[in-house]
N, C-alpha and C positions, 0 to 999 in steps of 0.2 A: 504494499499499499504504499503510492507516495505520500510525503510530508510537504507541510509548507517549507519551504524557505523563510531562516530569522532573517529579519531584517535588522536588527543589532547592531551588524556593521558599517549600516547610513549614519549610525550615531554621528561618524566622522564628519559625514556634509555639514550637521550642525557646528560641531565644531570649529569646521573652516570659516564656515558663516559666519561664527560667534567673536572667533578671534581678529577677523578682519573690519568688522565691524567695531570691535573696542580698541581698533589700530593697534594690536600686538605687532612683535616683529614678525614679519614673512614667514621667516627662517623656525621659529619656536612656533609657528602657527601648525607650518605641513606636517613637525617630527612629532608635536602632539596628535593631528590630525590620525599620520601612521601608527602610532601608539593604541589610538583609542580606536581603531577600524581593524587592528590586528588583534584587539585584545577583547574586542565584543567578539570577532569571530572565531573567538577560542583557540589562537594561537599562544601557545606556551611563550613567555615573556624571553625568556632565554634563548630561544629561535629568531625572534623579534628583534634582538639584541643584535645576534648574530649577519639576519639581512640586512641592516643599517650598517655592518662593520663591514662586510661584505663591497657593500654598494660603494662605502665610502673610499675604501682599497681602489677599486674600481677607479674612482674618479677624482683623485687625489690630483689629479695632474692639471685639473682642467681650472682651476681659480688662476695657475701657474700665466695658462695660455690667454683667457679673457682679462687678466690686471696687467702682460707685460705691453699690450697695445695702446692700453689706457696710458700707461707710463710712455711709450713714446709720442702719443697724441700730448699727452702733458708737457711733455720737453717740448715739442714743437711750437706749441702756444706760448710758453715763456718764452722765445725769442723771436716771437713776429709772427707767427703762421696768418693769425687773424688779419693785421693789420694790413699784411703784404697779402690777404685774398682780398681785401676791401681797395686796396689802393689798384691791383689789377683790373678789376674789374669796373670803378671808376674810370678807367681810361678810354672804356670801350660805349662809347657815346649811343650808338642803339639801343646799350643793355637795358633793359627797365627788368623790374622786378619777375614781373608775371611773365617775361619773354624767358628771362633766365629759368625759374621753377618750371617752366611747359618745358625746355629742352631736360634739365633735370630728369624729370617725371618722367618724359621719352626711356632715355637711358636707363631710370631705374627699373620702367617695367621688361625692358629689354634682355638684361643682363638677368631678372630673375625669371623670367620665359626660360634662360636654357642654363635656370639651378645656379648664377651664381649671387647667392640671397646678401654672402660677405661685402661687395663691392661697397656698399652705401649700409647705414645705420645711423643714429641719432649721436653715438658718440665720437664716432670715426669720420663719421662725413656732415652731419649734419652742423651738431657744433661748434667743430676748428674749420668748416670753407663754408658751407652751404648757408646757413645762417648768415654769416658776415659778407658775404657776397651780395645776400639781398640786400642788407645795412649799405653796401656801402653804392651800388646800383642806385638806391632809391636815395641816399645823398647827394648821389652827383649830380640830379635832375631837383630835388627841392633842398638841398642846404642840411641844417640842422634838424637833427627829425627831436618829436618828443616823445616821451618816454612809453607812453601806451603804443604810437606807431612800432617804436622797435619791437615789444611785446607780440604785436600781432604780426609783423613779419616776422618772427620765431618762431610763434605757432604756424603758419602757413609754409615755412620752410620744412618742420616735422612732420604737419599733415601731410605734402606733397610726397614724405619718403615713405611714409605708412600706406599711402594709396596706392605710390607704384610697387611696392612690394608685396602688398595683401594681393592683387588683383592681377600681377605680373609671375609671382610661383604658381599661381594656381593653372598655369597653362605649361608647369614645367610637368612632365610624365612620371616623376621618380619624385616628387613632393609628397610628401605623408600623407598631407587629406587624402590627396588622390588614391592612394593606397588603401588607406582606409576605407574610403568608400566603397571602393571596386569590393574590400573582403569582406562589406556588409552585405554587397547586393548580392558575390554569391553564395553565402550565408543563406541568403532569402530564394535562391533559387534562380536569381535572374544573374547573367553571362554576360559581364561588361568590359572590354577589354580598358585598360588605364585611357590609352592614346586616344580614344573617345571621348572619355570624360576631360581630357584633357585641350583637346578641340575644342568641346562645348564649352569650353572657358574662355576663348577668343572671343566671342561676342561681348563677354561681361568688359573683360579689360578692354576695350576698344570703345566702351561704352561711357567705361569709369572712367576712362583719359580723355576721349569729348566733355564729359561733367565736368573735371577738374580741371581743364582747362579753359571752359569758359571763365568757370571763375577764380581760375588767376587771372585772366583778361581783366574780366573786372573788377579785379584788384586793383589793376592798374590804374581804373578814371575814379577809383572811391581813392585812394593815393592822390591824387592830381587834383579831385574836390577839395577833397578834407585837409590840404595842405597849402592850397591857392597860391599855385606855383605853377606857372608856364615853364614846361618842360624842356623847352629850348631855349627860353632864356636865362633862368637861372644858371648861376656862377656853379662849377663843379667842385666840391670841397674834398679835398686831399689831407687824411690823418697822418701824422708824423708816425715814422714806423717806430 
Protein backbone atom coordinates (compact mmCIF):
# COMPACT_ATOMS: atom_id res chain seq x y z
CA UNK A 1 0.00 0.00 0.00
CA UNK A 2 1.45 3.35 -0.99
CA UNK A 3 2.04 5.86 1.78
CA UNK A 4 1.76 9.60 1.44
CA UNK A 5 5.14 11.34 1.19
CA UNK A 6 6.23 13.45 4.14
CA UNK A 7 5.94 17.18 3.64
CA UNK A 8 8.26 18.05 6.52
CA UNK A 9 11.30 18.51 4.23
CA UNK A 10 9.48 21.51 2.74
CA UNK A 11 10.23 23.33 5.98
CA UNK A 12 13.42 24.46 4.24
CA UNK A 13 11.30 26.75 2.03
CA UNK A 14 9.94 28.49 5.12
CA UNK A 15 13.43 28.80 6.58
CA UNK A 16 14.91 30.42 3.50
CA UNK A 17 11.94 32.82 3.12
CA UNK A 18 12.14 33.85 6.77
CA UNK A 19 15.90 34.28 6.58
CA UNK A 20 15.78 36.62 3.59
CA UNK A 21 12.80 38.56 4.95
CA UNK A 22 14.69 39.15 8.22
CA UNK A 23 17.80 40.12 6.17
CA UNK A 24 20.12 37.54 7.73
CA UNK A 25 23.46 36.67 6.14
CA UNK A 26 22.69 34.74 2.91
CA UNK A 27 25.36 32.11 3.61
CA UNK A 28 23.89 31.41 7.05
CA UNK A 29 20.38 31.25 5.60
CA UNK A 30 21.41 28.72 2.95
CA UNK A 31 23.31 26.60 5.49
CA UNK A 32 20.38 26.65 7.93
CA UNK A 33 18.00 25.72 5.11
CA UNK A 34 20.16 22.75 4.13
CA UNK A 35 20.35 21.52 7.72
CA UNK A 36 16.62 21.96 8.37
CA UNK A 37 15.64 20.17 5.15
CA UNK A 38 18.05 17.26 5.71
CA UNK A 39 17.05 16.72 9.34
CA UNK A 40 13.34 16.95 8.47
CA UNK A 41 13.89 14.28 5.79
CA UNK A 42 15.41 11.95 8.38
CA UNK A 43 19.07 12.19 7.38
CA UNK A 44 21.52 11.52 10.23
CA UNK A 45 23.39 14.60 11.42
CA UNK A 46 26.74 12.90 10.78
CA UNK A 47 25.82 12.24 7.14
CA UNK A 48 24.64 15.84 6.68
CA UNK A 49 27.91 17.26 8.03
CA UNK A 50 29.93 14.83 5.91
CA UNK A 51 28.04 15.92 2.76
CA UNK A 52 28.64 19.59 3.54
CA UNK A 53 32.32 18.88 4.13
CA UNK A 54 32.68 17.02 0.84
CA UNK A 55 31.02 19.88 -1.01
CA UNK A 56 33.35 22.40 0.64
CA UNK A 57 36.44 20.40 -0.32
CA UNK A 58 35.31 20.09 -3.93
CA UNK A 59 34.71 23.85 -4.25
CA UNK A 60 37.54 25.20 -2.08
CA UNK A 61 39.20 26.81 -5.10
CA UNK A 62 36.01 28.63 -6.14
CA UNK A 63 36.59 31.72 -3.90
CA UNK A 64 40.04 32.16 -5.49
CA UNK A 65 38.54 32.01 -8.98
CA UNK A 66 35.95 34.64 -8.04
CA UNK A 67 38.11 36.98 -5.95
CA UNK A 68 41.25 37.10 -8.11
CA UNK A 69 39.57 38.88 -11.07
CA UNK A 70 37.98 41.34 -8.64
CA UNK A 71 41.40 42.19 -7.23
CA UNK A 72 42.76 42.78 -10.74
CA UNK A 73 39.81 45.02 -11.62
CA UNK A 74 40.26 46.96 -8.38
CA UNK A 75 43.93 47.50 -9.19
CA UNK A 76 43.06 48.77 -12.68
CA UNK A 77 40.48 51.16 -11.23
CA UNK A 78 43.05 52.48 -8.78
CA UNK A 79 45.30 53.38 -11.71
CA UNK A 80 42.62 55.33 -13.56
CA UNK A 81 40.68 52.79 -15.64
CA UNK A 82 37.35 54.58 -15.11
CA UNK A 83 38.80 58.03 -15.93
CA UNK A 84 40.49 56.78 -19.11
CA UNK A 85 37.27 55.09 -20.23
CA UNK A 86 35.35 58.35 -19.73
CA UNK A 87 37.93 60.39 -21.62
CA UNK A 88 38.09 57.93 -24.50
CA UNK A 89 34.33 57.83 -25.08
CA UNK A 90 34.11 61.62 -24.75
CA UNK A 91 36.38 61.95 -27.81
CA UNK A 92 33.80 60.20 -30.02
CA UNK A 93 31.50 63.06 -30.97
CA UNK A 94 28.74 60.85 -32.37
CA UNK A 95 28.53 58.72 -29.21
CA UNK A 96 25.44 59.07 -27.07
CA UNK A 97 24.36 57.12 -24.03
CA UNK A 98 21.67 55.28 -25.97
CA UNK A 99 23.91 54.39 -28.93
CA UNK A 100 26.67 53.16 -26.65
CA UNK A 101 24.33 50.93 -24.66
CA UNK A 102 22.66 49.59 -27.81
CA UNK A 103 26.04 48.51 -29.17
CA UNK A 104 26.86 46.83 -25.85
CA UNK A 105 23.44 45.17 -25.77
CA UNK A 106 24.02 43.65 -29.22
CA UNK A 107 27.52 42.46 -28.28
CA UNK A 108 26.29 41.01 -24.98
CA UNK A 109 23.46 39.10 -26.61
CA UNK A 110 25.61 37.71 -29.42
CA UNK A 111 28.42 36.55 -27.13
CA UNK A 112 25.96 35.00 -24.67
CA UNK A 113 24.25 33.21 -27.56
CA UNK A 114 27.48 31.32 -28.30
CA UNK A 115 28.13 30.52 -24.64
CA UNK A 116 30.59 33.33 -23.80
CA UNK A 117 28.61 34.54 -20.79
CA UNK A 118 31.68 35.59 -18.80
CA UNK A 119 32.79 38.30 -21.22
CA UNK A 120 30.44 40.80 -19.55
CA UNK A 121 28.98 41.18 -16.10
CA UNK A 122 28.51 43.82 -13.42
CA UNK A 123 31.84 43.56 -11.54
CA UNK A 124 34.13 43.03 -14.53
CA UNK A 125 32.45 45.17 -17.19
CA UNK A 126 29.57 47.39 -16.02
CA UNK A 127 31.17 49.05 -13.00
CA UNK A 128 34.72 49.67 -14.28
CA UNK A 129 33.97 50.34 -17.97
CA UNK A 130 30.38 50.56 -19.19
CA UNK A 131 28.96 52.86 -16.49
CA UNK A 132 31.90 55.33 -16.66
CA UNK A 133 31.65 55.36 -20.46
CA UNK A 134 27.94 56.21 -20.34
CA UNK A 135 28.69 59.03 -17.90
CA UNK A 136 31.52 60.24 -20.13
CA UNK A 137 29.28 60.26 -23.20
CA UNK A 138 26.63 62.27 -21.32
CA UNK A 139 29.18 64.73 -19.89
CA UNK A 140 30.66 65.32 -23.33
CA UNK A 141 27.26 66.56 -24.53
CA UNK A 142 25.65 68.11 -21.47
CA UNK A 143 28.49 69.06 -19.13
CA UNK A 144 28.46 68.26 -15.42
CA UNK A 145 25.74 65.76 -14.47
CA UNK A 146 23.48 65.83 -11.39
CA UNK A 147 23.83 62.87 -9.05
CA UNK A 148 20.35 61.56 -9.89
CA UNK A 149 21.31 61.41 -13.58
CA UNK A 150 24.53 59.54 -12.79
CA UNK A 151 22.58 56.96 -10.80
CA UNK A 152 20.07 56.65 -13.64
CA UNK A 153 22.83 56.01 -16.18
CA UNK A 154 24.42 53.38 -13.96
CA UNK A 155 21.06 51.66 -13.55
CA UNK A 156 20.54 51.58 -17.33
CA UNK A 157 24.05 50.20 -17.84
CA UNK A 158 23.39 47.38 -15.37
CA UNK A 159 19.95 46.69 -16.87
CA UNK A 160 21.41 46.50 -20.38
CA UNK A 161 23.89 43.87 -19.26
CA UNK A 162 21.09 41.88 -17.59
CA UNK A 163 18.83 41.97 -20.65
CA UNK A 164 21.62 41.00 -23.03
CA UNK A 165 22.75 38.07 -20.90
CA UNK A 166 19.31 36.78 -19.93
CA UNK A 167 17.85 36.64 -23.43
CA UNK A 168 21.10 35.86 -25.21
CA UNK A 169 22.02 32.74 -23.25
CA UNK A 170 18.60 31.20 -23.96
CA UNK A 171 19.79 30.70 -27.55
CA UNK A 172 22.86 28.70 -26.46
CA UNK A 173 22.02 25.04 -26.94
CA UNK A 174 24.10 23.88 -23.94
CA UNK A 175 22.56 26.41 -21.53
CA UNK A 176 21.44 24.80 -18.28
CA UNK A 177 17.84 26.00 -18.55
CA UNK A 178 17.48 24.42 -22.00
CA UNK A 179 18.85 21.13 -20.72
CA UNK A 180 16.45 21.29 -17.77
CA UNK A 181 13.44 21.97 -20.01
CA UNK A 182 14.26 19.17 -22.45
CA UNK A 183 14.83 16.72 -19.58
CA UNK A 184 11.50 17.66 -18.00
CA UNK A 185 9.69 17.25 -21.33
CA UNK A 186 11.34 13.87 -21.94
CA UNK A 187 10.13 12.66 -18.55
CA UNK A 188 6.63 13.82 -19.50
CA UNK A 189 6.79 11.76 -22.69
CA UNK A 190 7.46 14.68 -25.04
CA UNK A 191 10.59 14.29 -27.16
CA UNK A 192 12.14 17.66 -27.94
CA UNK A 193 15.66 18.29 -29.20
CA UNK A 194 17.68 20.98 -27.36
CA UNK A 195 18.48 22.69 -30.69
CA UNK A 196 14.75 23.24 -31.30
CA UNK A 197 14.28 24.85 -27.88
CA UNK A 198 17.29 27.10 -28.52
CA UNK A 199 15.99 28.14 -31.94
CA UNK A 200 12.61 29.09 -30.48
CA UNK A 201 14.48 31.41 -28.12
CA UNK A 202 15.61 33.57 -31.04
CA UNK A 203 12.28 35.42 -31.52
CA UNK A 204 12.21 36.25 -27.82
CA UNK A 205 15.80 37.50 -27.93
CA UNK A 206 15.11 39.66 -30.98
CA UNK A 207 12.00 41.11 -29.34
CA UNK A 208 13.93 41.87 -26.16
CA UNK A 209 16.64 43.63 -28.17
CA UNK A 210 14.12 45.76 -30.08
CA UNK A 211 12.19 46.75 -26.94
CA UNK A 212 15.25 47.61 -24.88
CA UNK A 213 16.91 49.42 -27.79
CA UNK A 214 13.77 51.57 -28.07
CA UNK A 215 14.00 52.34 -24.34
CA UNK A 216 17.63 53.37 -24.79
CA UNK A 217 16.77 55.66 -27.70
CA UNK A 218 14.08 57.21 -25.57
CA UNK A 219 16.69 57.65 -22.82
CA UNK A 220 18.67 59.95 -25.13
CA UNK A 221 15.62 62.15 -25.64
CA UNK A 222 14.87 62.19 -21.91
CA UNK A 223 18.42 63.25 -21.09
CA UNK A 224 18.33 66.07 -23.62
CA UNK A 225 14.99 67.30 -22.27
CA UNK A 226 15.94 66.90 -18.61
CA UNK A 227 19.35 68.53 -18.83
CA UNK A 228 18.03 71.28 -21.14
CA UNK A 229 21.12 71.34 -23.31
CA UNK A 230 21.78 71.35 -27.02
CA UNK A 231 23.92 68.24 -27.65
CA UNK A 232 25.75 70.03 -30.46
CA UNK A 233 26.48 73.31 -28.76
CA UNK A 234 27.53 72.16 -25.31
CA UNK A 235 31.27 72.10 -24.89
CA UNK A 236 32.67 68.66 -23.93
CA UNK A 237 33.94 68.25 -20.39
CA UNK A 238 37.03 66.13 -19.83
CA UNK A 239 38.15 64.87 -16.46
CA UNK A 240 41.76 64.74 -15.47
CA UNK A 241 43.22 61.27 -15.18
